C-alpha positions as CSV (number, residue, x, y, z in Angstrom):
1,X,12.1,-20.8,-21.9
2,X,8.5,-19.6,-22.4
3,X,6.9,-17.2,-19.9
4,X,3.1,-16.6,-19.5
5,X,1.4,-13.7,-17.8
6,X,-1.9,-14.6,-16.1
7,X,-4.7,-12.3,-15.0
8,X,-8.1,-12.8,-13.3
9,X,-10.4,-9.7,-13.8
10,X,-13.8,-8.3,-13.3
11,X,-14.9,-4.8,-14.3
12,X,-11.4,-3.4,-14.6
13,X,-11.8,-1.1,-17.6
14,X,-10.1,1.7,-15.7
15,X,-7.0,-0.2,-14.5
16,X,-6.5,-2.7,-17.2
17,X,-5.0,-0.5,-19.9
18,X,-2.2,0.7,-17.5
19,X,-1.2,-2.9,-16.7
20,X,-1.4,-4.2,-20.3
21,X,0.7,-1.3,-21.6
22,X,3.3,-2.3,-19.1
23,X,3.4,-6.0,-19.9
24,X,2.5,-6.3,-23.6
25,X,5.5,-7.5,-25.6
26,X,7.3,-8.8,-22.5
27,X,5.6,-12.2,-22.3
28,X,5.0,-15.0,-24.7
29,X,1.3,-14.8,-24.0
30,X,-1.1,-12.9,-21.7
31,X,-4.0,-15.1,-20.4
32,X,-7.0,-13.2,-19.1
33,X,-9.7,-14.9,-17.2
34,X,-12.8,-12.8,-16.8
35,X,-15.3,-13.7,-14.0
36,X,-18.3,-11.6,-15.0
37,X,-17.4,-8.2,-16.3
38,X,-20.2,-5.9,-17.4
39,X,-18.0,-3.0,-18.7
40,X,-15.3,-2.9,-21.5
41,X,-12.8,-5.2,-19.7
42,X,-13.0,-8.1,-22.2
43,X,-12.9,-5.7,-25.2
44,X,-9.8,-4.0,-23.8
45,X,-8.1,-7.3,-23.2
46,X,-8.7,-8.4,-26.8
47,X,-7.5,-5.1,-28.1
48,X,-4.1,-5.8,-26.5
49,X,-4.0,-9.3,-28.0
50,X,-4.7,-11.2,-24.8
51,X,-6.1,-14.7,-24.8
52,X,-9.4,-14.2,-23.1
53,X,-11.5,-16.8,-21.3
54,X,-14.7,-16.5,-19.2
55,X,-15.4,-18.4,-16.1
56,X,-18.0,-18.3,-13.3
57,X,-16.7,-16.9,-10.1
58,X,-15.9,-19.5,-7.4
59,X,-13.2,-17.8,-5.4
60,X,-9.7,-16.5,-6.1
61,X,-7.8,-19.7,-6.1
62,X,-10.3,-21.4,-8.4
63,X,-9.9,-18.5,-10.9
64,X,-6.1,-18.5,-10.7
65,X,-6.0,-22.3,-11.2
66,X,-8.2,-22.0,-14.2
67,X,-5.8,-19.4,-15.6
68,X,-2.9,-21.8,-15.1
69,X,-4.8,-24.4,-17.1
70,X,-4.8,-22.0,-20.1
71,X,-1.1,-21.1,-19.8
72,X,1.5,-22.8,-22.0
73,X,4.6,-21.2,-20.5
74,X,7.3,-22.9,-18.5
75,X,6.8,-20.1,-15.9
76,X,3.7,-18.1,-15.0
77,X,3.6,-14.6,-13.5
78,X,0.2,-13.7,-12.0
79,X,-0.9,-10.1,-12.2
80,X,-3.8,-8.2,-10.7
81,X,-5.5,-5.6,-13.0
82,X,-4.4,-2.7,-10.8
83,X,-0.7,-3.6,-11.1
84,X,2.0,-2.0,-13.3
85,X,5.4,-3.5,-14.3
86,X,8.3,-1.2,-14.8
87,X,10.8,-2.0,-17.6
88,X,13.8,-2.2,-15.2
89,X,12.0,-4.6,-12.9
90,X,11.2,-6.8,-15.9
91,X,14.8,-6.9,-17.0
92,X,16.0,-7.9,-13.5
93,X,13.3,-10.6,-13.5
94,X,14.6,-12.1,-16.7
95,X,18.2,-12.2,-15.4
96,X,17.1,-13.9,-12.2
97,X,14.9,-16.4,-14.1
98,X,17.8,-17.4,-16.4
99,X,20.0,-17.9,-13.4
100,X,17.3,-20.2,-11.9
101,X,16.7,-22.2,-15.0
102,X,18.6,-25.3,-13.8
103,X,17.5,-25.0,-10.1
104,X,14.8,-26.8,-8.2
105,X,13.1,-23.5,-7.2
106,X,9.3,-23.8,-7.8
107,X,8.0,-20.3,-6.9
108,X,9.2,-16.8,-6.4
109,X,8.0,-14.1,-4.0
110,X,8.2,-10.4,-5.2
111,X,7.6,-7.1,-3.5
112,X,4.5,-5.0,-4.0
113,X,4.7,-1.2,-3.8
114,X,1.3,0.0,-2.7
115,X,0.5,3.6,-3.9
116,X,-1.9,5.7,-1.9
117,X,-4.3,8.4,-3.0
118,X,-1.5,11.0,-3.1
119,X,0.5,9.0,-5.6
120,X,3.1,8.0,-2.9
121,X,4.1,4.6,-1.8
122,X,2.2,4.0,1.4
123,X,3.7,0.6,2.2
124,X,5.5,-2.4,0.8
125,X,4.1,-6.0,0.9
126,X,5.1,-9.3,-0.7
127,X,3.4,-12.1,-2.5
128,X,4.4,-15.3,-4.4
129,X,3.1,-14.4,-7.8
130,X,5.5,-16.3,-10.0
131,X,5.8,-20.1,-10.2
132,X,6.7,-22.9,-12.6
133,X,3.9,-24.3,-14.7
134,X,3.8,-27.8,-13.1
135,X,0.8,-29.9,-12.2
136,X,1.8,-30.1,-8.5
137,X,1.9,-26.3,-8.2
138,X,-1.5,-24.6,-7.6
139,X,-3.3,-21.9,-5.6
140,X,-5.4,-22.5,-2.4
141,X,-8.0,-20.3,-0.6
142,X,-11.1,-18.4,-1.6
143,X,-9.5,-15.2,-0.5
144,X,-5.9,-14.1,0.3
145,X,-5.0,-17.2,-1.8
146,X,-1.5,-18.6,-1.6
147,X,0.6,-20.9,-3.8
148,X,1.0,-24.4,-2.3
149,X,4.8,-24.2,-2.5
150,X,6.7,-24.1,0.9
151,X,9.4,-21.5,1.2
152,X,9.3,-19.7,-2.2
153,X,12.5,-17.8,-3.1
154,X,12.3,-14.1,-2.3
155,X,13.7,-12.0,-5.2
156,X,14.3,-8.2,-5.3
157,X,11.7,-7.5,-7.9
158,X,9.1,-4.8,-7.3
159,X,5.7,-4.2,-8.9
160,X,3.5,-1.1,-8.6
161,X,0.0,-1.6,-7.0
162,X,-2.7,1.1,-7.2
163,X,-5.5,-0.7,-5.4
164,X,-5.3,1.6,-2.4
165,X,-6.0,4.8,-4.3
166,X,-9.8,4.6,-4.0
167,X,-11.1,4.5,-0.5
168,X,-14.6,3.5,-1.5
169,X,-13.4,0.5,-3.6
170,X,-11.1,-0.5,-0.7
171,X,-14.1,-0.7,1.7
172,X,-16.2,-2.6,-0.9
173,X,-13.3,-5.1,-1.3
174,X,-13.1,-5.5,2.5
175,X,-16.8,-6.3,2.7
176,X,-16.5,-8.8,-0.2
177,X,-13.3,-10.3,1.4
178,X,-15.0,-10.8,4.8
179,X,-17.6,-13.2,3.4
180,X,-14.9,-15.2,1.5
181,X,-12.7,-15.3,4.6
182,X,-15.6,-16.7,6.7
183,X,-16.1,-19.5,4.1
184,X,-12.4,-20.3,4.3
185,X,-12.6,-20.4,8.1
186,X,-15.5,-22.9,7.9
187,X,-13.5,-25.1,5.5
188,X,-10.5,-25.0,7.8
189,X,-12.6,-26.0,10.8
190,X,-14.1,-28.9,8.8
191,X,-10.6,-30.1,7.9
192,X,-9.3,-29.5,11.5
193,X,-6.6,-27.4,9.8
194,X,-5.6,-25.2,12.7
195,X,-2.7,-23.6,10.8
196,X,-5.0,-22.4,8.0
197,X,-7.6,-21.3,10.6
198,X,-5.0,-19.3,12.4
199,X,-3.8,-17.5,9.3
200,X,-7.4,-16.7,8.1
201,X,-8.3,-15.2,11.5
202,X,-5.5,-12.8,10.8
203,X,-7.2,-11.7,7.6
204,X,-10.6,-11.6,9.3
205,X,-9.5,-9.1,12.0
206,X,-7.6,-7.1,9.3
207,X,-10.9,-6.7,7.4
208,X,-12.8,-5.9,10.6
209,X,-10.3,-3.2,11.5
210,X,-10.7,-1.6,8.1
211,X,-14.5,-1.8,8.1
212,X,-14.8,-0.4,11.7
213,X,-13.7,2.9,10.4
214,X,-16.9,3.1,8.4
215,X,-19.1,2.3,11.4
216,X,-19.4,-1.4,10.4
217,X,-21.3,-3.5,12.9
218,X,-19.1,-6.4,13.9
219,X,-20.8,-9.8,13.9
220,X,-19.5,-12.7,16.0
221,X,-16.5,-10.6,17.1
222,X,-16.3,-12.1,20.6
223,X,-16.5,-15.7,19.2
224,X,-13.7,-15.1,16.7
225,X,-11.6,-13.3,19.3
226,X,-11.9,-16.3,21.7
227,X,-11.0,-18.7,18.9
228,X,-7.9,-16.7,18.0
229,X,-6.7,-16.4,21.6
230,X,-7.0,-20.2,22.1
231,X,-5.1,-20.9,18.9
232,X,-2.5,-18.3,19.8
233,X,-1.4,-20.4,22.8
234,X,-0.5,-23.1,20.2
235,X,1.3,-20.8,17.7
236,X,2.7,-17.8,19.6
237,X,6.2,-19.4,19.8
238,X,6.1,-20.7,16.3
239,X,8.6,-18.6,14.2
240,X,6.6,-19.2,11.1
241,X,3.4,-17.7,12.6
242,X,4.8,-15.2,15.1
243,X,4.1,-12.3,12.8
244,X,0.5,-13.4,12.2
245,X,0.0,-13.9,15.9
246,X,1.3,-10.5,17.0
247,X,0.0,-8.4,14.2
248,X,-3.5,-9.9,14.8
249,X,-3.2,-8.5,18.3
250,X,-2.5,-5.2,16.7
251,X,-5.7,-5.4,14.7
252,X,-7.7,-6.4,17.7
253,X,-6.2,-3.5,19.7
254,X,-7.1,-1.2,16.8
255,X,-10.7,-2.4,16.8
256,X,-11.1,-1.7,20.5
257,X,-9.4,1.7,20.0
258,X,-12.0,2.6,17.3
259,X,-14.7,1.3,19.7
260,X,-13.3,3.9,22.1
261,X,-12.4,1.1,24.6
262,X,-8.9,2.5,25.5
263,X,-8.4,0.1,28.3
264,X,-8.9,-3.1,26.2
265,X,-6.9,-1.6,23.4
266,X,-3.9,-1.0,25.7
267,X,-4.3,-4.5,27.1
268,X,-3.8,-6.1,23.7
269,X,-0.9,-3.7,22.9
270,X,0.8,-4.8,26.1
271,X,0.2,-8.5,25.2
272,X,2.0,-7.9,21.8
273,X,4.8,-5.9,23.3
274,X,5.4,-8.6,25.9
275,X,5.9,-11.0,23.0
276,X,8.7,-8.7,21.7
277,X,6.6,-7.3,18.9
278,X,7.9,-3.7,18.6
279,X,6.3,-3.1,15.2
280,X,5.9,0.6,14.0
281,X,2.1,0.1,13.6
282,X,1.7,-1.1,17.1
283,X,3.9,1.6,18.6
284,X,2.0,4.2,16.6
285,X,-1.3,3.0,17.9
286,X,0.1,3.2,21.4
287,X,1.3,6.8,20.7
288,X,-2.2,7.8,19.5
289,X,-3.9,6.4,22.7
290,X,-1.3,8.1,25.0
291,X,-1.6,11.4,23.1
292,X,-5.4,11.4,23.2
293,X,-5.4,10.4,26.9
294,X,-3.2,13.5,27.6
295,X,0.0,11.6,28.5
296,X,2.1,13.6,26.0
297,X,5.4,12.9,27.7
298,X,5.0,9.1,27.3
299,X,3.5,9.6,23.8
300,X,6.6,11.5,22.7
301,X,8.8,8.7,24.0
302,X,6.9,5.9,22.3
303,X,6.6,7.8,19.1
304,X,10.4,8.1,18.8
305,X,10.5,4.3,19.3
306,X,8.0,4.0,16.5
307,X,10.1,6.1,14.2
308,X,13.3,4.1,15.1
309,X,11.6,0.9,14.2
310,X,10.2,2.4,11.0
311,X,13.6,3.5,9.9
312,X,14.9,0.0,10.6
313,X,12.1,-1.3,8.3
314,X,13.2,1.1,5.6
315,X,16.7,-0.4,5.7
316,X,15.5,-4.0,5.6
317,X,12.5,-4.7,3.5
318,X,13.0,-8.4,3.8
319,X,11.1,-8.3,7.1
320,X,7.9,-10.3,6.9
321,X,5.9,-7.4,8.2
322,X,4.2,-4.6,6.4
323,X,3.7,-1.0,7.7
324,X,0.0,-0.5,7.2
325,X,-0.1,2.9,8.9
326,X,2.8,4.6,7.1
327,X,0.4,7.3,5.7
328,X,-1.1,7.9,9.2
329,X,2.3,8.0,10.8
330,X,3.4,10.7,8.2
331,X,0.2,12.6,8.8
332,X,0.9,12.6,12.5
333,X,4.5,13.7,11.9
334,X,3.4,16.6,9.8
335,X,0.6,17.8,12.0
336,X,0.4,16.5,15.5
337,X,4.0,15.5,16.5
338,X,5.0,19.1,17.1
339,X,2.4,19.2,19.9
340,X,4.2,16.5,22.0
341,X,7.7,17.9,21.8
342,X,9.1,21.1,23.5
343,X,12.0,23.4,22.8
344,X,14.2,21.4,25.2
345,X,13.7,18.3,23.0
346,X,15.4,19.9,20.0
347,X,19.0,18.9,20.9
348,X,18.0,15.3,21.7
349,X,16.1,14.9,18.4
350,X,19.0,16.5,16.6
351,X,21.3,13.9,18.1
352,X,19.0,11.1,17.0
353,X,18.9,12.6,13.5
354,X,22.7,13.0,13.2
355,X,23.1,9.4,14.2
356,X,20.8,8.0,11.6
357,X,19.8,10.8,9.2
358,X,16.3,9.2,9.4
359,X,13.8,11.4,7.5
360,X,11.3,10.7,10.3
361,X,13.5,12.4,12.9
362,X,14.2,15.1,10.3
363,X,10.5,16.1,10.1
364,X,10.3,16.6,13.9
365,X,13.6,18.4,13.9
366,X,12.7,20.8,11.1
367,X,9.3,21.5,12.8
368,X,11.1,22.3,16.1
369,X,13.6,24.5,14.3
370,X,10.9,26.5,12.6
371,X,9.1,27.0,15.9
372,X,11.9,27.5,18.4
373,X,15.1,28.1,16.4
374,X,14.2,30.2,13.3
375,X,17.8,31.2,12.7
376,X,18.8,27.5,12.2
377,X,15.7,26.7,10.2
378,X,16.8,28.0,6.8
379,X,20.2,26.3,6.9
380,X,18.7,23.1,8.1
381,X,16.0,23.2,5.4
382,X,18.6,23.5,2.6
383,X,20.7,20.7,4.1
384,X,17.8,18.4,4.2
385,X,16.8,19.3,0.6
386,X,20.2,18.2,-0.5
387,X,20.5,15.2,1.8
388,X,17.1,13.7,0.9
389,X,17.1,14.4,-2.9
390,X,16.1,10.8,-3.6
391,X,13.5,10.5,-0.8
392,X,10.1,11.4,-2.3
393,X,8.4,11.3,1.1
394,X,10.8,13.8,2.7
395,X,10.9,16.1,-0.3
396,X,7.1,16.3,-0.3
397,X,7.3,17.3,3.4
398,X,9.8,20.0,2.5
399,X,7.6,21.2,-0.3
400,X,4.7,21.5,2.1
401,X,6.9,23.7,4.2
402,X,7.7,25.9,1.2
403,X,5.1,25.6,-1.6
404,X,6.9,28.2,-3.7
405,X,9.9,25.9,-4.2
406,X,9.2,25.1,-7.8
407,X,12.6,23.5,-8.4
408,X,11.8,21.1,-5.6
409,X,8.4,20.4,-7.1
410,X,10.1,19.5,-10.4
411,X,12.6,17.2,-8.6
412,X,9.7,15.3,-7.0
413,X,7.9,15.1,-10.3
414,X,11.0,13.6,-11.9
415,X,11.1,11.0,-9.1
416,X,7.3,10.2,-9.3
417,X,5.3,11.8,-12.2
418,X,2.1,10.7,-10.3
419,X,2.9,12.8,-7.2
420,X,-0.2,14.8,-6.3
421,X,1.4,17.8,-4.6
422,X,4.1,18.3,-7.3
423,X,1.5,18.1,-10.1
424,X,-0.8,20.5,-8.3
425,X,1.8,23.2,-7.7
426,X,3.4,22.9,-11.1
427,X,0.0,23.0,-12.8
428,X,-1.0,26.1,-10.8
429,X,2.3,27.8,-11.6
430,X,1.8,27.4,-15.4
431,X,-1.9,28.2,-15.1
432,X,-1.0,31.6,-13.4
433,X,1.5,32.3,-16.2
434,X,-1.1,31.4,-18.8
435,X,0.9,28.5,-20.2
436,X,-2.3,26.4,-20.5
437,X,-0.8,23.4,-22.4
438,X,1.7,22.8,-19.6
439,X,-0.9,23.5,-16.9
440,X,-3.1,20.8,-18.6
441,X,-0.3,18.3,-18.6
442,X,0.2,18.5,-14.8
443,X,-3.5,19.0,-13.8
444,X,-4.5,15.9,-15.9
445,X,-2.1,13.7,-13.9
446,X,-4.1,14.3,-10.7
447,X,-7.7,14.6,-12.1
448,X,-7.9,11.0,-13.3
449,X,-8.6,9.3,-10.0
450,X,-10.5,11.9,-8.0
451,X,-11.6,15.5,-8.2
452,X,-9.3,17.8,-6.3
453,X,-11.6,20.7,-5.3
454,X,-8.9,23.2,-4.6
455,X,-7.6,23.2,-8.2
456,X,-10.9,22.2,-10.0
457,X,-11.8,25.7,-11.2
458,X,-8.3,26.2,-12.7
459,X,-8.5,22.7,-14.3
460,X,-11.9,23.6,-16.0
461,X,-10.5,26.9,-17.2
462,X,-7.3,25.2,-18.5
463,X,-9.4,22.8,-20.5
464,X,-11.3,25.7,-22.1
465,X,-8.2,27.6,-22.9
466,X,-6.6,24.5,-24.4
467,X,-9.5,23.9,-26.8
468,X,-11.3,21.2,-24.8
469,X,-14.6,23.1,-24.1
470,X,-16.7,20.1,-24.8
471,X,-14.7,18.0,-22.3
472,X,-15.0,20.8,-19.7
473,X,-18.8,20.9,-20.2
474,X,-19.1,17.1,-19.9
475,X,-17.1,17.2,-16.7
476,X,-19.2,19.9,-15.2
477,X,-22.5,18.2,-16.2
478,X,-21.3,14.9,-14.7
479,X,-20.7,16.6,-11.4
480,X,-24.2,18.1,-11.4
481,X,-25.6,14.7,-11.8
């Protein structure tokens, strides 16, 4: 059984080496289709022994289908340039594929771990990236393309995705996606394909919600909104499209929230809740609106519901939904949540925490203990440090509470060598103790994607003490420009 890896790329010289290091030697061939790079992307692909082809850009599905035509494997695994495949996931994949060799399964859906700018998984999504190399199997759609296989088999394989680590690029992608989505909407209307139209409207409002945060001026918003509401009457009770229907309501509510139209935002939240959509993102948006409108009692109640649903999502990642606001929820937990709970809430939150040991309740509980029950705080902190020793998120919160806890920083680093807080604290520790080679090791891990102002002076000094004076000068000169 021969397996091909397929990539479509454009100007990916920064991401491509990470991906190719992780997949080289694992596949019988790596097919790379370049759609107009002006950097070293093609050169890098050839250095790794990839089969490189060039093609004019005509949408994502067109590029992926062209890649398929160049693959000789029995199975094809499609990768994006900002992905990374871990060794254990690859081994699990091979075992599953061998078990499926005599089956009629045409395509496989895997999970995607989306890393944010702090090097932490901000959410988990899924996509059908693996399929048999057969003529009747192909991709469809200019954007948010999908394989044309109904009900692909979901398998417990995870891939790392770093596309959400650069906010500027994320906005640029959203602007590009918007035009492609509108083209797909026009095509769906011409074909009277209401199912495709309904799905693409979901992605349209998703892009709108993201761009609104950058003061993007919405065009034809009311027309698209009316079109969606009409189609929703047809699909709101369709199990296959229920998530698309209700999560689109969340995006619409979020757009009105950003427009500071609280009344309209709450109306669409209510509409989704009446459909039984108690999604963490929707409940969090409701929490924000209630909190900002001064209804802290109701905000506290809804936020606990949000955390309960979030904990349920953690236990069952087979849910079709994705928690887009996990980072914002954690930020609210760490900074604002303490403002909506009082001393008398401690025992109730403690009860919820003991019943589930949810880290989300744990954050509120520890914050309340520190503020209202200092004698319990130290014991509770140590218990949580032990209880959540495999939960990077919770350990990061504990480290934020005690930034001198170097053993905890090392534990987090061992879980995720890309973790920003752990690298920063370990780097500063070794810098202060004049162990510059070790300081450079940790600082370098977090200076590759963005400049962290709070440790930048130490990083420059570390470079100089480690014999990299020219590199330090180049970095300083680049910042001046």
